[in-house]
C-alpha positions in Angstrom: 175.9 42.0 56.5 179.0 44.2 55.9 180.3 46.6 58.4 179.2 49.5 56.3 175.7 48.0 56.0 175.5 47.4 59.7 176.6 51.0 60.4 174.0 52.3 57.9 171.3 50.2 59.6 172.3 51.5 63.0 172.3 55.1 61.9 168.9 54.6 60.2 167.5 53.0 63.4 168.8 55.8 65.5 167.5 58.3 62.9 164.0 56.8 63.2 164.2 57.2 67.0 165.2 60.8 66.7 162.5 61.5 64.1 159.8 59.9 66.3 160.9 62.0 69.3 160.9 65.0 67.1 157.4 64.3 65.8 156.1 63.7 69.3 157.4 67.1 70.5 156.4 69.1 67.4 153.0 67.5 67.1 152.4 68.0 70.8 153.1 71.7 70.4 150.9 71.9 67.3 148.2 69.9 69.0 148.1 72.3 71.9 148.0 75.3 69.6 145.2 73.8 67.5 143.1 73.2 70.7 143.1 76.9 71.4 142.5 77.8 67.7 139.7 75.3 67.0 137.5 76.8 69.8 137.5 80.1 67.9 136.8 78.5 64.4 133.6 77.5 62.8 133.6 74.3 60.7 133.5 76.4 57.5 136.7 78.4 58.4 138.4 75.2 59.4 137.5 73.8 56.0 139.0 76.8 54.2 142.2 76.5 56.3 142.5 72.9 55.2 142.2 73.9 51.6 145.0 76.4 52.0 147.1 73.7 53.6 146.4 71.4 50.7 147.6 74.2 48.3 150.8 74.6 50.3 151.5 70.8 50.5 150.8 70.5 46.8 153.5 73.0 45.9 156.0 71.4 48.3 155.1 67.9 47.2 155.4 68.3 43.5 158.5 70.4 43.8 160.6 68.1 45.9 159.0 64.6 46.5 160.3 62.7 43.5 163.6 64.5 43.8 164.1 63.5 47.4 163.4 59.8 46.7 165.8 59.9 43.7 168.6 61.5 45.7 168.2 59.0 48.5 168.8 56.3 45.9 171.7 58.1 44.2 175.0 56.2 44.3 177.5 59.0 44.7 180.3 56.7 45.4 180.8 56.2 41.7 181.6 59.9 41.1 185.2 60.2 40.0 187.7 62.4 41.7 188.7 64.1 38.5 186.9 67.0 36.8 185.4 68.3 40.0 185.2 72.1 39.7 183.1 72.9 42.8 184.7 76.0 44.0 187.5 76.9 41.6 190.2 75.1 43.6 192.5 72.5 42.3 192.2 68.8 43.3 195.4 69.0 45.4 193.8 71.7 47.5 190.8 69.5 48.5 190.9 67.2 51.5 188.3 64.9 50.2 187.7 65.5 46.5 185.1 62.8 46.0 183.1 63.8 49.0 183.3 67.4 47.9 181.9 66.5 44.5 179.2 64.3 46.0 178.2 67.1 48.3 178.1 69.6 45.5 176.1 67.3 43.4 173.5 66.9 46.1 173.4 70.7 46.7 172.9 71.4 43.0 170.1 68.9 42.8 168.4 70.5 45.8 168.1 73.8 43.9 165.8 72.0 41.4 163.1 72.0 44.0 163.3 75.8 44.3 163.3 76.2 40.6 160.2 74.0 40.2 158.5 75.5 43.3 158.2 79.1 42.2 156.1 78.5 39.0 154.1 75.8 40.8 153.2 78.2 43.6 152.0 80.8 41.0 150.1 78.2 39.0 148.3 76.5 41.9 147.4 79.9 43.4 145.8 80.8 40.1 143.9 77.5 40.0 142.7 77.9 43.6 141.6 81.5 43.2 139.6 80.5 40.1 137.8 77.8 42.0 136.6 80.0 44.9 133.0 81.0 45.1 131.7 84.4 46.2 130.1 82.8 49.3 133.5 81.3 50.4 135.3 84.6 49.8 132.7 86.5 51.8 132.7 84.0 54.7 136.5 83.7 55.0 138.2 87.1 55.8 141.7 87.7 54.5 141.5 84.5 52.3 143.4 86.0 49.3 146.1 87.6 51.4 146.5 84.3 53.3 146.9 82.5 50.0 149.7 84.8 48.9 151.5 84.3 52.3 151.2 80.5 51.9 152.8 80.9 48.4 155.7 82.8 49.9 156.0 80.3 52.7 156.3 77.4 50.3 159.1 79.1 48.4 161.0 80.0 51.6 160.8 76.3 52.8 162.0 75.1 49.4 165.0 77.4 49.6 166.3 75.1 52.4 166.1 72.0 50.3 169.8 72.1 49.0 171.1 71.7 52.6 168.4 69.3 53.5 169.1 66.8 50.8 172.8 66.9 51.6 172.2 66.2 55.2 169.7 63.5 54.4 172.2 61.6 52.2 174.6 61.6 55.2 171.9 60.5 57.7 172.3 63.7 59.7 169.0 63.4 61.5 170.1 65.6 64.4 170.2 68.8 62.3 166.8 68.0 60.9 165.4 67.5 64.5 166.8 70.9 65.5 165.5 72.7 62.4 162.0 71.2 62.6 161.8 71.8 66.4 162.7 75.5 66.0 160.4 75.9 63.0 157.5 74.2 64.8 157.9 76.4 67.9 157.9 79.5 65.7 154.8 78.4 63.9 152.9 77.6 67.0 154.0 80.9 68.7 153.2 83.1 65.7 149.9 81.3 65.0 148.7 81.6 68.6 149.9 85.2 69.0 148.2 86.4 65.9 145.0 84.5 66.6 144.7 85.9 70.1 145.6 89.4 69.0 143.1 89.2 66.1 140.3 87.4 68.0 138.2 90.6 68.0 139.3 91.8 64.6 138.0 88.8 62.6 141.4 87.7 61.1 139.8 84.6 59.6 142.5 82.1 58.4 145.3 84.7 58.5 146.9 83.3 61.7 147.5 80.0 59.9 149.2 81.7 57.0 151.5 83.7 59.3 152.4 80.6 61.3 153.3 78.7 58.1 155.5 81.5 56.9 157.4 81.5 60.2 157.8 77.8 59.9 159.6 78.2 56.6 161.8 81.0 57.9 162.8 78.8 60.9 163.8 75.9 58.6 165.8 78.1 56.3 167.6 79.8 59.1 168.7 76.6 60.9 169.6 74.7 57.7 171.6 77.7 56.3 173.6 78.0 59.5 174.5 74.3 59.6 175.1 74.2 55.8 177.4 77.2 55.9 179.5 75.6 58.6 179.7 72.3 56.7 180.6 74.0 53.5 183.5 75.9 55.1 184.8 72.7 56.6 184.6 70.5 53.5 185.2 73.0 50.8 182.0 72.9 48.7 179.6 75.7 47.9 176.0 76.2 49.1 175.3 77.9 45.7 175.0 75.9 42.5 178.5 75.3 41.0 179.6 73.6 37.8 180.8 70.0 38.2 182.2 69.5 34.7 183.2 71.8 31.9 182.4 71.6 28.2 186.2 71.5 27.6 186.4 68.3 29.7 183.6 66.7 27.7 185.2 67.6 24.4 188.6 66.2 25.2 187.3 63.1 27.0 188.3 59.9 25.2 185.5 58.1 23.3 186.1 54.8 25.0 185.8 56.4 28.5 182.3 55.0 28.7 180.7 54.9 32.1 183.9 56.0 33.9 182.9 59.6 33.4 179.5 60.5 35.0 177.2 62.6 32.9 176.0 65.9 34.3 173.0 67.7 32.8 174.1 71.3 32.0 177.3 70.6 33.9 175.4 71.0 37.2 172.9 68.1 37.7 173.7 64.4 38.0 171.9 62.9 35.0 171.1 59.4 36.5 169.3 61.1 39.5 167.4 63.4 37.1 166.2 60.5 35.1 165.1 58.6 38.1 163.3 61.7 39.5 161.5 62.3 36.2 160.4 58.7 36.0 159.0 59.1 39.6 157.3 62.4 38.8 154.2 60.7 37.3 153.9 58.4 40.3 154.3 61.4 42.6 151.4 63.2 40.9 149.1 60.2 41.2 150.3 59.6 44.8 149.6 63.2 45.8 146.1 63.1 44.2 145.4 59.9 46.2 146.9 61.4 49.4 145.1 64.8 49.2 142.3 63.6 46.9 140.0 63.3 49.9 140.3 67.0 50.6 139.8 67.9 46.9 136.8 65.6 46.6 135.1 66.9 49.8 135.6 70.4 48.5 133.8 69.5 45.3 131.0 67.2 46.7 130.5 68.1 50.3 129.0 71.1 52.1 131.3 73.6 53.9 130.2 72.1 57.3 131.1 68.6 56.1 134.5 69.9 55.0 135.2 71.2 58.5 134.0 68.0 60.1 136.2 65.9 58.0 139.2 68.2 58.5 138.8 67.9 62.3 138.6 64.1 62.0 141.6 64.0 59.7 143.6 66.1 62.1 142.8 64.1 65.2 142.6 60.7 63.6 145.8 61.1 61.6 147.7 62.3 64.7 149.0 58.8 65.5 150.0 58.4 61.8 151.9 61.6 61.8 153.5 61.0 65.2 154.7 57.5 64.7 154.2 56.1 61.2 155.6 59.0 59.1 159.0 59.1 60.7 159.3 55.3 60.5 158.3 55.4 56.9 160.9 58.0 56.0 163.7 56.2 57.9 162.7 52.8 56.5 162.8 54.2 53.0 166.3 55.5 53.6 167.4 52.3 55.3 166.1 50.0 52.5 167.5 52.3 49.8 171.0 51.9 51.2 170.8 48.3 52.3 169.5 47.1 49.0 171.4 49.4 46.7 172.6 47.8 43.5 176.4 47.2 43.4 178.3 50.0 41.7 179.1 49.2 38.0 182.5 50.9 38.4 184.1 47.8 40.0 186.8 45.9 38.2 185.9 42.6 36.5 188.6 41.0 38.5 186.9 41.7 41.8 185.9 38.7 43.9 182.3 38.0 43.0 181.5 35.4 45.7 181.8 37.7 48.8 179.8 40.3 47.0 177.0 37.8 46.3 177.0 36.6 49.9 176.8 40.2 51.1 173.9 40.9 48.8 172.0 37.8 50.0 172.7 38.8 53.6 171.3 42.3 52.9 168.1 40.9 51.4 167.6 38.6 54.3 168.1 41.5 56.7 165.6 43.6 54.7 163.1 40.8 54.8 163.4 40.4 58.5 163.0 44.1 59.1 160.0 44.3 56.8 158.3 41.4 58.6 158.9 43.0 62.0 157.4 46.3 60.8 154.4 44.6 59.3 153.7 42.6 62.4 154.1 45.7 64.7 151.7 47.6 62.6 149.2 44.9 62.6 149.3 44.8 66.4 148.7 48.5 66.5 145.9 48.1 64.0 144.2 45.6 66.3 144.5 48.1 69.2 143.1 50.9 67.0 140.0 49.1 65.8 139.3 47.7 69.2 139.6 50.8 71.3 139.5 53.7 68.9 135.9 53.9 67.7 134.5 53.9 71.2 137.0 56.4 72.5 136.5 58.8 69.6 133.4 60.6 71.0 134.6 61.2 74.5 138.0 62.4 73.2 136.4 64.8 70.8 134.3 66.3 73.5 137.3 66.6 75.8 139.8 68.2 73.4 137.6 70.1 70.9 134.8 71.2 73.2 131.0 70.8 73.3 130.3 72.6 70.0 132.3 70.1 68.0 131.1 67.1 70.0 127.5 67.8 69.0 128.3 68.9 65.5 126.6 66.8 62.9 128.7 63.7 62.1 131.9 64.8 63.9 132.0 62.0 66.4 130.8 59.4 63.9 133.5 60.5 61.4 136.3 60.3 64.0 135.1 56.8 65.0 135.2 55.7 61.3 138.7 57.1 61.1 139.9 54.7 63.7 139.3 51.9 61.3 141.2 53.8 58.6 144.4 54.4 60.6 145.7 50.8 60.2 145.4 51.2 56.4 147.5 54.3 56.6 150.2 52.6 58.6 150.5 49.5 56.4 150.4 51.4 53.1 153.1 53.8 54.3 155.8 51.2 55.1 154.8 49.0 52.0 155.1 52.0 49.6 158.4 53.0 51.3 159.9 49.6 50.5 158.6 49.7 46.9 160.0 53.2 46.4 163.4 52.0 47.7 163.9 49.1 45.4 161.6 49.5 42.3 163.2 49.9 38.9 162.2 52.6 36.5 159.9 50.2 34.6 158.3 49.0 37.9 157.8 52.6 39.0 155.8 53.3 35.8 153.8 50.1 36.3 152.9 51.2 39.9 151.9 54.6 38.6 149.5 53.0 36.1 147.9 50.9 38.8 147.6 53.8 41.2 145.9 55.8 38.4 143.3 53.0 38.3 143.0 53.0 42.1 142.5 56.8 41.8 139.5 56.3 39.5 138.1 53.7 41.8 138.5 56.1 44.7 136.6 58.8 42.7 133.7 56.4 42.0 133.5 55.3 45.6 133.6 58.8 46.8 130.8 59.9 44.5 128.6 56.9 45.6 129.2 57.5 49.3 128.9 61.3 49.3 126.2 61.9 46.7 124.2 58.7 46.3 124.2 57.3 49.8 124.8 60.8 51.4 127.1 59.5 54.1 128.9 62.8 54.4 132.4 62.8 55.8 132.1 59.2 57.0 131.6 58.1 53.4 134.8 59.9 52.5 136.7 57.9 55.1 135.2 54.7 53.7 136.2 55.6 50.2 139.8 56.3 51.4 139.9 52.9 53.1 138.9 51.2 49.9 141.6 53.0 47.9 144.2 52.4 50.5 143.4 48.7 50.6 143.9 48.4 46.9 147.3 50.1 47.2 148.4 47.8 50.0 147.4 44.7 48.0 149.5 45.8 45.0 152.5 46.6 47.2 152.2 43.3 49.0 152.2 41.4 45.7 155.2 43.3 44.6 157.1 42.6 47.8 156.4 38.9 47.6 157.5 38.8 44.0 160.7 40.9 44.8 161.9 38.5 47.5 160.8 35.4 45.6 163.2 36.3 42.7 166.0 36.2 45.3 165.0 32.9 46.8 163.3 34.3 49.9 159.7 34.1 51.0 157.6 36.8 52.4 154.9 34.8 54.2 151.9 36.9 55.2 151.0 34.4 57.9 154.3 35.1 59.7 153.3 38.7 60.3 149.8 38.1 61.5 149.0 38.5 65.2 148.9 35.2 67.2 145.7 33.4 68.0 145.7 34.6 71.6 145.9 38.2 70.4 143.1 37.8 67.9 140.9 36.1 70.6 141.6 38.9 73.1 140.6 41.5 70.5 137.4 39.6 69.7 136.4 39.5 73.3 137.4 43.0 74.2 135.8 44.7 71.2 132.1 44.2 72.2 132.9 45.0 75.8 134.5 48.3 74.8 131.5 49.2 72.6 129.1 48.4 75.4 131.0 50.5 77.8 131.5 53.3 75.2 127.7 53.4 74.6 127.3 54.7 78.2 124.2 56.7 78.8 124.2 58.6 75.5 126.3 61.1 73.6 129.1 62.8 75.6 129.0 66.6 75.4 130.9 67.8 78.5 134.4 67.5 79.7 133.3 65.8 82.9 131.3 63.2 81.2 134.1 62.6 78.7 136.6 61.9 81.6 134.2 59.5 83.2 133.6 57.7 79.9 137.3 57.4 79.1 138.0 56.1 82.6 135.5 53.3 82.0 137.1 52.5 78.7 140.5 52.4 80.3 139.3 49.8 82.8 138.4 47.5 80.0 141.4 48.4 77.8 144.1 47.7 80.4 143.4 43.9 80.7 143.2 43.7 76.9 146.6 45.3 76.6 148.0 42.9 79.1 146.7 39.9 77.3 148.1 41.2 74.0 151.5 41.7 75.7 151.5 38.2 77.1 150.4 36.6 73.8 153.1 38.5 71.8 155.8 38.5 74.4 158.3 36.7 72.2 157.9 39.2 69.3 158.0 42.1 71.7 161.1 40.8 73.4 162.9 40.3 70.1 162.0 43.8 69.0 163.2 45.3 72.3 166.5 43.4 72.0 166.9 44.6 68.4 166.3 48.3 69.4 168.5 47.9 72.4 171.3 46.4 70.4 171.0 49.1 67.7 171.3 51.8 70.4 174.4 50.2 71.9 176.0 50.0 68.4 175.2 53.6 67.8 177.0 54.8 70.9 
């Protein structure tokens, strides 16, 4: 691997560590805040709050997701030093013209998220208000006002996107860690303060809306401060600026060909726009699959079931948000840069053999990293399905209180979610790799398959919710079926991708060892027997006793897994340790 590739890998590894630490801190604060809030909420109010969150995430996702992926894959090194008109200064006045132009191109593209976000916020708010029933409006105070605040919050957060995408292309994870930490602290503080102050005033879901608005304001403030400092130092603008002029285009020689990059409306890098537009359809399908569970439960389930599933999704997905999401984002950035296609601007006289060897080395490194990620996730999956279902009930009673512990289906739904977590993990890293290397045609093919999986998910959800009447548990099962289909498709693509390059992605090489599987087979029934205890756990004292018993069985199991997988764990530790030393 080249020195640049090694440096990028190290920075991506360090970035993953920073993001994981950030997620742990921010989610811990959010978790503590939610524990206080959930004791004041009914299942129905929690369900409405989840719907508002889906509205907010929908606006954010459709406005920026495909654009973020496309910008990460953008090769700005091919931008020429000429015709850059970022701030009205001449080329001679700029210290780094190419970097200035690349920075301005990223900033300009970031404004597209804001331009898309405003009409999306209005449109989705109109759709949501039209879907509300009179019963929901009557049972959720301040619902309409909260929706408007969520709309404003989404626009405020999108206003920070120009600086975010610039920092993301430069792997500046520290600024992101600072911004999200400040924003999370503000959200928790405002949410708690407004909830406590309005406890006797029946604020409904208004504290969630105010907290989300403060989150967006915090992000915008930190990113604006860092972006202003960076723009003064490097000489680009945080506002959209023209990168080429019509006069330059008119007088450009006809045979200039690909030497002159094309900018749409003289502001936006056309190759990135084309890639983002091709990914838009996939983003729509992906979001429907990601948030389809909430949309489906809103249409098919009772308000109580909505709240039960929302609680299980919040607690069950905590590990996924803490650990898997930052790894997914960092691996997507890592694979995008490691496996980026060589720039077409190189001279035909360039030495081809070193470039080919470097490309082969990059693919081998990517394959090794992907194998390690898959095996680590499968080990975590074994732990989740062995210990999670039995620990779900006592944990729910301990953190959410007796009312939620005895709520219909809450403990059973959280137990089922433990089996779903491994699917979330494997799908996240598999789709991150596909998004990093797939061509435009392959992205369209994936979108078509995901549309089919979406239809299968809808059928499974209808069967489990309406025909079999499994409630929120049935929704978890339907999600598992959908996620399994997506994992299979991505695995086939990954094997085909490496096979074309003379490499083999062997599924057996990422499976846990026989000793690990045997330990899980022995520990699983023991954990279930201990977890059964003397009946359902409803109090905090009983929950602590039950969890202590489970820990007594889990500890020997974890030791057996560590001994069985000691070679893999040691190699992983050495890789992380070496990456840290290289980063220093």
